[in-house]
C-alpha positions as CSV (number, residue, x, y, z in Angstrom):
1,M,0.0,0.0,0.0
2,T,1.5,3.4,-1.1
3,D,1.5,6.3,1.5
4,V,-0.3,9.3,0.2
5,N,1.1,12.7,1.1
6,T,-1.8,14.7,2.4
7,D,0.4,17.7,3.3
8,T,-1.1,20.6,1.3
9,G,1.6,23.1,2.4
10,P,1.3,25.9,4.9
11,D,-1.9,27.4,6.0
12,P,-2.7,30.1,3.5
13,T,-3.8,32.4,6.3
14,L,-0.5,32.1,8.1
15,P,1.4,34.7,6.0
16,K,-1.3,37.2,6.5
17,Q,-1.2,36.6,10.3
18,W,2.6,37.1,10.3
19,R,2.4,40.2,8.2
20,G,0.0,41.8,10.7
21,G,-2.7,42.8,8.3
22,V,-3.9,46.4,8.4
23,W,-2.2,47.2,11.7
24,G,1.1,45.8,10.3
25,T,0.8,48.1,7.4
26,G,0.3,51.0,9.8
27,V,3.3,50.1,11.8
28,V,5.5,50.0,8.7
29,A,4.1,53.3,7.5
30,L,4.7,55.0,10.9
31,L,8.3,53.6,11.1
32,G,9.0,54.7,7.5
33,L,7.8,58.3,8.3
34,A,9.9,58.3,11.5
35,I,13.0,57.3,9.7
36,V,12.5,59.8,7.0
37,G,12.0,62.4,9.7
38,V,15.3,61.4,11.3
39,L,17.1,61.6,8.0
40,A,15.6,65.0,7.4
41,V,16.8,66.2,10.8
42,T,20.3,65.0,9.9
43,A,20.3,66.9,6.7
44,C,18.9,70.1,8.2
45,G,21.1,69.9,11.3
46,R,24.2,69.8,9.1
47,S,23.2,72.6,6.9
48,V,21.3,75.2,8.9
49,R,23.7,77.5,10.8
50,A,21.0,79.1,13.0
51,P,18.4,76.4,13.6
52,G,15.3,76.8,15.7
53,P,15.1,75.4,19.3
54,L,13.3,72.2,18.3
55,L,15.8,71.4,15.6
56,V,18.7,72.1,18.0
57,V,17.3,69.6,20.6
58,M,16.7,67.0,17.9
59,V,20.2,67.4,16.5
60,T,21.7,67.3,20.0
61,V,20.2,63.8,20.6
62,L,20.5,62.6,17.0
63,P,22.5,59.4,17.8
64,Y,19.8,58.5,20.3
65,L,17.1,59.1,17.7
66,Y,18.9,56.7,15.4
67,G,19.2,54.2,18.1
68,A,15.5,54.4,18.9
69,A,14.5,54.1,15.2
70,G,16.8,51.1,14.7
71,T,15.5,49.4,17.9
72,A,11.9,50.0,16.8
73,A,12.5,48.7,13.3
74,F,14.2,45.5,14.7
75,A,11.4,44.9,17.2
76,A,8.8,45.3,14.5
77,W,10.7,42.9,12.3
78,C,10.7,40.3,15.1
79,I,6.9,40.6,15.5
80,L,6.2,40.8,11.7
81,P,9.0,38.8,10.1
82,D,7.2,38.5,6.7
83,R,7.2,42.3,6.2
84,R,10.1,42.7,3.8
85,S,10.1,46.4,4.2
86,L,11.1,46.2,7.8
87,P,14.7,44.8,7.3
88,A,15.1,47.4,4.5
89,L,14.2,50.2,7.0
90,L,16.6,48.7,9.5
91,A,19.3,48.6,6.9
92,V,18.7,52.2,6.0
93,V,19.1,53.3,9.7
94,S,22.1,51.1,10.2
95,I,23.9,52.3,7.1
96,A,23.1,56.0,7.8
97,A,24.4,55.6,11.3
98,G,27.6,53.9,10.1
99,V,28.3,56.6,7.6
100,L,27.7,59.4,10.2
101,W,29.5,58.0,13.2
102,G,31.4,55.0,12.1
103,P,34.6,56.8,11.0
104,S,34.9,58.5,14.4
105,F,35.0,55.4,16.5
106,P,38.3,53.7,15.6
107,A,41.5,55.6,16.5
108,R,43.6,56.6,13.5
109,P,46.8,58.1,14.9
110,Q,49.2,59.9,12.7
111,R,53.0,59.9,12.6
112,A,55.0,63.0,11.7
113,E,58.2,64.8,12.4
114,G,58.1,68.2,14.1
115,V,57.4,69.9,17.4
116,S,55.5,67.8,19.9
117,L,52.7,69.5,21.7
118,T,50.0,68.4,24.2
119,A,46.9,70.5,24.3
120,I,44.1,70.4,26.9
121,S,40.6,72.1,26.8
122,W,38.7,72.1,30.0
123,N,35.5,73.8,31.2
124,V,36.1,74.0,34.9
125,Q,32.5,75.4,35.6
126,R,33.8,77.9,38.1
127,F,35.1,75.0,40.2
128,W,31.7,73.4,40.3
129,G,33.1,70.2,41.9
130,G,33.0,71.5,45.4
131,E,36.5,70.6,46.3
132,D,38.1,71.9,49.5
133,D,40.8,73.5,47.4
134,P,39.3,73.8,43.9
135,V,42.3,75.7,42.5
136,Q,44.6,72.8,43.5
137,C,42.2,70.3,42.1
138,V,42.4,72.1,38.7
139,V,46.1,72.3,39.0
140,D,46.4,68.6,39.7
141,G,44.3,67.8,36.7
142,I,46.4,69.9,34.4
143,V,49.7,68.6,35.9
144,A,48.4,65.0,35.2
145,A,48.0,65.9,31.5
146,D,51.3,67.7,31.3
147,P,50.2,70.1,28.5
148,D,52.0,72.7,26.5
149,V,48.8,74.5,25.6
150,V,45.8,75.0,27.9
151,T,42.4,76.5,27.3
152,L,40.3,77.0,30.5
153,L,36.6,78.0,30.4
154,E,34.3,79.4,33.0
155,I,37.2,80.8,35.0
156,S,37.6,84.3,36.4
157,R,40.9,86.2,36.1
158,D,41.3,86.0,39.9
159,A,41.1,82.2,39.9
160,L,43.3,82.0,36.8
161,E,46.0,84.0,38.5
162,A,46.1,81.5,41.3
163,V,46.3,78.6,38.7
164,Q,49.1,80.4,36.8
165,E,51.2,80.8,39.9
166,R,51.1,77.1,40.7
167,L,51.7,76.0,37.1
168,H,54.1,78.6,35.7
169,L,51.8,79.4,32.7
170,T,51.5,82.5,30.6
171,C,47.9,83.2,29.8
172,V,45.5,85.5,27.9
173,H,42.1,86.0,29.6
174,S,38.8,87.6,28.8
175,D,35.6,87.6,30.8
176,Y,32.6,86.6,28.6
177,F,31.4,90.1,28.1
178,G,34.8,91.9,27.9
179,T,34.1,94.0,31.0
180,D,37.6,93.5,32.5
181,D,36.0,92.5,35.8
182,A,38.5,90.1,37.5
183,S,35.8,88.3,39.4
184,R,33.6,87.4,36.4
185,G,33.8,84.1,34.6
186,G,35.5,84.0,31.3
187,L,38.0,82.0,29.2
188,A,41.8,81.8,28.9
189,V,44.4,80.5,26.5
190,C,47.7,79.6,28.2
191,A,51.0,78.0,27.4
192,R,54.1,76.9,29.3
193,R,56.1,80.0,30.4
194,D,59.5,78.3,30.0
195,V,58.9,77.3,26.4
196,F,56.4,79.7,24.7
197,T,55.4,83.3,24.6
198,V,51.8,84.2,24.3
199,S,50.1,87.3,23.0
200,G,46.5,88.0,22.2
201,S,43.2,89.2,23.6
202,G,39.5,88.7,23.8
203,H,37.3,89.6,20.9
204,A,33.6,90.0,20.5
205,F,32.0,87.7,17.9
206,S,30.2,90.7,16.4
207,D,29.4,94.3,16.9
208,E,25.9,93.3,18.0
209,D,27.1,90.6,20.4
210,A,29.5,91.3,23.3
211,W,30.1,87.6,24.0
212,Q,33.9,87.0,23.7
213,Y,36.3,84.4,22.4
214,V,40.1,84.6,22.9
215,S,42.5,84.6,20.1
216,A,46.2,84.1,21.0
217,E,49.4,83.8,19.0
218,I,51.9,81.3,20.5
219,T,55.6,81.4,19.7
220,G,58.4,79.0,20.7
221,Q,60.7,76.2,19.6
222,G,61.2,78.1,16.4
223,R,57.5,77.9,15.4
224,Q,54.4,80.1,15.6
225,F,50.8,79.1,15.7
226,N,47.4,80.4,16.6
227,V,45.1,79.2,19.4
228,V,41.5,80.2,19.6
229,G,39.6,79.6,22.9
230,V,35.9,79.3,22.3
231,H,32.8,79.0,24.6
232,L,29.7,79.5,22.5
233,Q,26.6,80.8,24.2
234,P,25.4,78.3,26.8
235,Y,21.8,77.0,26.6
236,W,21.1,78.1,30.1
237,P,17.3,78.5,29.6
238,L,17.2,74.8,28.7
239,T,19.2,73.6,31.8
240,G,17.8,71.0,34.2
241,A,17.0,73.5,37.0
242,V,15.1,75.9,34.7
243,M,13.2,73.1,33.0
244,R,12.3,71.4,36.3
245,Q,10.9,74.7,37.6
246,S,9.0,75.3,34.4
247,V,7.5,71.8,34.6
248,S,6.6,72.3,38.2
249,D,4.9,75.6,37.5
250,L,3.0,74.0,34.6
251,A,1.8,71.2,36.8
252,Q,0.4,73.9,39.1
253,G,-1.4,75.6,36.2
254,E,1.2,78.4,35.7
255,P,2.7,78.1,32.3
256,G,4.4,81.4,32.4
257,S,7.9,80.2,33.3
258,L,7.8,77.5,30.6
259,L,6.8,80.1,28.0
260,A,9.6,82.4,29.2
261,A,12.1,79.6,29.0
262,S,11.0,78.8,25.5
263,R,11.4,82.5,24.4
264,D,14.8,82.7,26.1
265,G,15.9,79.4,24.6
266,A,15.0,80.6,21.1
267,A,17.0,83.8,21.6
268,V,20.0,81.8,22.9
269,V,19.8,79.5,19.9
270,A,19.7,82.4,17.5
271,R,22.7,84.0,19.2
272,Q,24.7,80.9,19.1
273,G,24.0,80.6,15.4
274,R,25.4,84.1,14.8
275,Q,28.4,83.2,16.9
276,S,29.0,80.0,14.9
277,S,28.9,82.0,11.7
278,A,31.3,84.6,13.0
279,L,33.7,82.0,14.2
280,L,33.8,80.3,10.9
281,E,34.5,83.6,9.1
282,R,37.2,84.6,11.5
283,V,39.2,81.3,11.5
284,S,39.0,81.2,7.7
285,L,41.3,84.3,7.6
286,Y,44.1,82.7,9.6
287,Q,47.3,81.8,7.7
288,D,49.4,80.1,10.4
289,P,48.7,76.7,11.9
290,T,45.7,77.0,14.2
291,L,44.1,75.2,17.1
292,I,40.5,75.8,18.2
293,L,39.7,74.6,21.7
294,G,36.7,74.9,23.8
295,D,33.1,74.2,24.8
296,F,30.9,74.6,21.6
297,N,27.7,73.8,23.4
298,S,26.7,71.7,20.4
299,T,27.3,68.2,19.2
300,R,29.2,67.1,16.1
301,D,26.1,66.8,14.0
302,S,25.5,70.5,13.9
303,A,26.3,72.7,10.9
304,L,29.2,74.4,12.8
305,H,31.1,71.1,13.2
306,T,30.2,69.9,9.8
307,E,31.8,73.1,8.3
308,L,34.8,73.0,10.7
309,R,35.6,69.4,9.7
310,R,36.1,70.7,6.1
311,S,39.3,72.6,7.1
312,F,40.1,71.2,10.6
313,V,40.7,67.8,12.1
314,D,38.6,66.8,15.1
315,T,41.5,65.5,17.2
316,F,39.4,63.3,19.5
317,A,37.7,61.6,16.5
318,R,41.1,61.1,14.9
319,G,43.1,60.0,17.9
320,S,40.7,58.2,20.2
321,R,37.9,55.7,20.2
322,G,34.3,55.8,21.1
323,F,31.6,58.4,21.7
324,G,33.7,60.8,23.8
325,A,31.0,62.3,26.0
326,T,32.4,65.2,28.0
327,V,29.2,66.2,29.9
328,H,25.9,64.7,30.9
329,A,23.0,67.0,29.9
330,L,20.4,67.4,32.6
331,G,22.6,65.2,34.8
332,W,22.2,62.0,32.8
333,L,22.4,62.2,29.0
334,P,26.0,61.7,27.7
335,L,26.9,64.3,25.1
336,R,30.2,65.5,23.5
337,V,30.3,69.3,23.5
338,D,34.0,70.0,24.2
339,Y,36.4,69.8,21.3
340,I,39.9,70.4,20.0
341,Y,40.2,71.2,16.3
342,A,43.5,71.4,14.5
343,T,44.5,72.5,11.0
344,P,46.2,69.7,9.0
345,D,49.5,71.4,9.9
346,F,49.2,69.3,13.1
347,A,49.4,65.5,13.2
348,V,47.3,63.8,15.9
349,R,49.2,61.1,17.8
350,S,46.4,60.4,20.3
351,S,43.5,61.9,22.3
352,E,41.8,61.1,25.5
353,L,39.4,62.5,28.1
354,G,40.5,63.3,31.6
355,P,38.5,62.9,34.8
356,A,35.8,65.5,35.7
357,N,37.1,66.0,39.3
358,C,36.5,69.7,39.6
359,S,33.7,70.2,37.1
360,D,30.8,68.4,35.4
361,H,32.8,68.6,32.2
362,R,35.6,66.2,31.3
363,P,38.8,67.8,29.8
364,V,39.8,66.9,26.2
365,I,43.5,66.1,25.9
366,S,45.3,65.7,22.6
367,Q,48.9,64.8,21.8
368,L,49.9,66.6,18.6
369,V,52.9,67.2,16.4
370,L,53.3,70.6,14.6
371,R,54.7,69.2,11.4
372,D,58.0,70.4,10.0
373,D,57.6,73.1,7.3
374,E,59.1,70.7,4.7
375,R,56.2,68.4,4.8
């Protein structure tokens, strides 16, 4: 007797069940729109110099938006494995993320002959760390890095003088508004007194904006180069304390502080956009090798950094590995807002982040070589 195969194949209703039917179509459509939106934010963030507050926030958390989109696409694919568009969407997110951030994760140190330099940029947040001797804490952090060039942010001239005495540095300082008030916070560019001479001053970004950056010319070991200390306008209306108060007021039926924070935030964003444009225009005029160090209060996906990378090297991306977060926004979200940029006249041997002992910012430290003129 011959066996008869009665198997008629899979249940014809099974593919429809695995595809999810109408709701599956809706999930795919929503995911597709979300991914298109993330790609649009990427494009706008890299091209708009003076973005609105919403775009600023989205660009700031862009890696996390990609992570959320990729996770959602993968989860949907697990639930609806017969939806062929889901792996395609996941591939789009993965490829875009790889193109955007992949090159910055592996270290690519360079070798060159020339003058070796170590540079450090550190926002000391007016010695926020609460140490018994905050000046000594900053001094210890700088000594550990053993730098030749130092940029310090959120430091008054009074505090800087105490640091200079203990470290034998020569510095150029300006408070943020150019008032020459020794007690007000500002920024400084310094170099080792026994090796280099430093000259320079603070400059306003524009006639309409008193906010200062510091431009210094450093000479020593037979070479000359520029160092620009930068701290772009902070997003203080969007800080944790302000936002917590705004949310608390809103919960009590008083939206006034939230509306005020929104208006102030929009003004700060516009001001930082103008400062970014002015910075790009100023540094484009420099002829000598140039370093730009500081707290840019923006992440690498903004238009400012996109344009800077056309002429400058992001030393941390070149000489180190990983994300490189220097601060935690609102106390918990890792972000990289502190940078050292160098013209190609400098080779990048390595880069690292120091500990945040005296501040809520971690210092960026880069070992560089000012290439020989014959290169």
